[in-house]
C-alpha positions in Angstrom: -15.7 31.4 24.7 -13.5 30.5 21.7 -13.6 26.9 20.4 -10.5 24.8 20.9 -8.7 23.6 17.8 -7.6 20.0 18.0 -5.5 18.5 15.2 -5.4 14.8 14.2 -2.1 14.0 12.5 -1.5 10.5 11.2 2.1 9.7 10.6 3.6 6.9 8.5 7.3 7.1 7.5 7.3 11.0 7.4 10.8 11.5 9.0 11.6 14.3 6.5 8.6 16.5 7.0 6.9 15.6 10.3 8.8 18.0 12.6 8.3 21.0 10.2 4.6 20.3 10.0 4.4 20.0 13.8 6.2 23.3 14.3 3.9 25.1 11.9 0.9 23.6 13.6 2.0 25.0 16.9 0.8 28.5 15.8 -2.6 27.2 14.6 -4.0 24.6 17.1 -4.4 24.1 20.8 -4.3 20.3 21.1 -2.4 17.6 19.2 -3.5 14.0 18.6 -0.5 12.5 16.8 -0.5 8.8 15.8 2.5 6.9 14.4 1.0 4.2 12.2 3.8 1.6 12.5 6.5 3.7 10.9 9.7 1.9 10.0 11.9 5.0 9.7 12.8 7.5 12.4 9.4 9.3 12.5 8.5 8.0 15.9 11.8 9.1 17.5 11.6 12.5 15.9 8.1 13.0 17.3 9.2 11.9 20.8 12.1 14.4 20.7 9.8 17.2 19.5 7.1 16.4 22.1 9.8 16.3 24.9 11.0 19.7 23.8 7.5 21.2 23.9 6.7 19.7 27.3 3.0 20.4 26.9 0.0 18.4 28.4 -1.9 19.2 25.2 0.2 17.0 23.0 -1.1 13.4 22.9 1.2 11.0 21.0 0.0 7.5 20.3 1.6 4.6 18.4 0.2 1.6 16.6 2.4 -1.6 16.6 1.9 -2.2 12.9 0.7 -0.3 9.9 -3.1 -0.3 9.9 -3.9 2.4 7.3 -5.1 5.9 7.6 -8.7 4.9 8.0 -7.9 2.8 11.1 -5.9 5.6 12.5 -8.9 7.8 12.3 -11.1 5.2 13.9 -8.8 5.2 16.9 -8.6 9.0 17.0 -12.4 9.4 16.7 -13.0 6.9 19.5 -10.5 8.8 21.7 -12.2 12.1 20.9 -15.6 10.5 21.7 -14.1 9.7 25.1 -12.9 13.3 25.5 -16.4 14.5 24.7 -18.1 12.1 27.2 -15.7 13.1 30.0 -16.2 16.8 29.3 -12.5 17.4 28.4 -13.6 19.0 25.2 -16.8 20.7 24.1 -19.2 19.7 21.3 -18.4 23.0 19.5 -14.6 22.5 19.6 -13.1 22.0 16.2 -11.3 18.9 14.9 -8.7 19.4 12.1 -7.4 16.5 10.0 -4.2 17.2 8.0 -1.4 15.1 6.5 2.1 14.9 7.9 3.7 14.8 4.5 3.7 18.5 4.0 1.3 18.7 1.0 -1.1 20.8 3.1 -0.3 24.1 4.6 -1.0 24.4 8.3 -1.3 28.2 7.8 -4.6 27.6 6.0 -6.2 26.3 9.2 -7.2 29.7 10.6 -8.9 31.0 7.5 -10.7 27.7 7.1 -11.9 27.9 10.7 -13.1 31.5 10.1 -14.9 30.3 6.9 -16.7 27.5 8.8 -17.8 29.8 11.6 -18.9 32.6 9.3 -21.0 30.3 7.1 -22.2 28.3 10.1 -21.0 25.0 8.7 -20.4 21.9 10.9 -17.9 20.4 8.4 -15.6 21.9 5.8 -13.8 19.6 3.3 -11.2 21.5 1.4 -11.0 21.4 -2.4 -7.5 21.0 -3.6 -6.3 22.8 -6.8 -4.5 19.6 -8.1 -1.8 21.9 -9.8 1.0 19.4 -9.0 -1.0 16.2 -9.5 -0.6 13.9 -12.5 -3.6 13.5 -14.9 -4.6 10.0 -13.7 -4.9 11.2 -10.1 -7.1 14.2 -11.2 -9.3 11.8 -13.2 -9.5 9.3 -10.4 -10.5 11.9 -7.9 -13.1 13.3 -10.2 -14.6 9.9 -10.7 -14.6 9.1 -6.9 -16.1 12.6 -6.2 -18.9 12.0 -8.8 -19.6 8.6 -7.4 -19.8 10.0 -3.8 -22.1 12.8 -5.0 -24.5 10.3 -6.5 -24.9 8.0 -3.5 -24.4 10.8 -0.9 -26.8 13.2 -2.6 -24.4 16.0 -2.0 -22.3 17.9 -4.6 -18.7 16.8 -3.7 -15.9 18.6 -5.5 -13.0 16.7 -3.8 -14.3 13.9 -1.7 -10.7 12.5 -1.1 -9.3 15.7 0.4 -7.9 14.8 3.8 -7.6 18.4 4.9 -10.8 19.0 6.9 -12.3 21.0 9.8 -15.4 19.9 11.7 -17.1 20.4 15.0 -16.4 17.6 17.5 -20.2 16.9 17.9 -20.2 15.7 14.3 -18.4 12.6 15.4 -21.2 11.5 17.6 -23.3 11.2 14.5 -20.7 9.7 12.1 -18.7 7.3 14.3 -21.6 4.8 14.8 -21.5 4.1 11.0 -17.8 4.5 10.3 -15.5 1.5 9.8 -12.2 3.1 8.6 -10.9 0.4 6.3 -7.4 1.3 4.9 -7.8 4.3 2.5 -11.6 4.5 2.7 -11.6 7.1 5.4 -12.3 10.3 3.4 -15.0 8.6 1.2 -16.7 6.9 4.2 -16.7 10.0 6.3 -18.0 12.3 3.6 -20.8 9.9 2.4 -22.0 9.3 6.0 -22.0 13.0 6.7 -23.9 13.7 3.5 -26.5 11.0 4.2 -27.0 12.3 7.8 -27.4 15.8 6.4 -24.5 17.3 8.3 -24.3 21.0 7.3 -21.1 20.9 5.3 -19.1 22.4 2.4 -16.7 21.2 -0.2 -15.9 24.4 -1.9 -13.1 26.0 0.1 -10.0 26.0 -2.2 -6.5 25.2 -1.1 -3.3 25.1 -3.1 -1.2 22.0 -3.0 2.3 22.6 -4.3 3.7 19.1 -3.9 2.2 15.8 -5.1 2.8 13.0 -2.6 1.7 9.5 -3.9 -0.9 7.9 -1.7 -3.6 5.4 -2.5 -3.0 3.2 -5.6 -5.3 2.3 -8.4 -6.3 -1.0 -6.8 -7.2 0.9 -3.6 -10.0 2.7 -5.6 -11.9 -0.6 -5.6 -12.0 -0.7 -1.8 -12.7 3.0 -1.6 -15.8 2.6 -3.8 -16.9 -0.6 -2.0 -16.6 1.1 1.4 -18.6 4.0 0.1 -21.4 1.6 -0.8 -21.1 0.0 2.7 -21.2 3.4 4.3 -24.4 4.2 2.4 -25.9 0.9 3.4 -25.0 1.2 7.1 -26.7 4.6 7.3 -29.7 3.5 5.2 -30.4 0.5 7.3 -29.2 1.9 10.7 -26.4 -0.6 11.1 -24.3 0.9 13.9 -21.1 0.0 15.7 -21.6 -1.4 19.3 -18.1 -0.8 20.6 -15.8 2.2 20.4 -12.4 0.9 21.7 -9.1 2.1 20.5 -6.0 -0.1 20.2 -3.3 2.7 20.0 -0.9 3.1 22.9 0.1 6.4 24.3 3.8 7.2 24.1 5.2 9.1 27.0 
């Protein structure tokens, strides 16, 4: 039986690109978990119109009342996926895909990445961006963050901040107890926790990124590094979350 492919798509003020990304994802995935993170533009309405047109029970659209940051969006989605696992609505071997709604990642790469994960028997694949369109300071910042994560995670990260990932749903049962999801810390936290728990993973799969979309700022790097340290400490000392509630509301 083939694994389901479930995409998590965080959205914040992506009215220009979101519908195109959703349409391209239709050919790649089976189930959508879309979260509007308090957008102030027309993103939410465009997603509602797109979802209505598709008329599919496999499209879950949630909304947060105010902008909480990508990390918190993932916390909500991971808790929801945990619920789906526990109620047998999805299987442990089903695949979760995280991708951005800004169009910098190509949904068409999902199938070859999935094939790579399955052929190599990985549980998690973090893609490695080519950074062709990125300014020098972003390349340098990513290199420093990846090196830092490699040291404390004891895993050779090439692009720890890449948000384009594929992993088995069962991985969340291991990672979620230690994950906090503070602002932009999500990729760093997730990767370091996975490394410390010895999840079978890879950060070598190359993907082209043709468009640079500004994201985390320099001051956010402080919090990313700090949350990486906290992630390390939580795993090291077995400091686990007790509750797994989500605050997002489903949009009909």
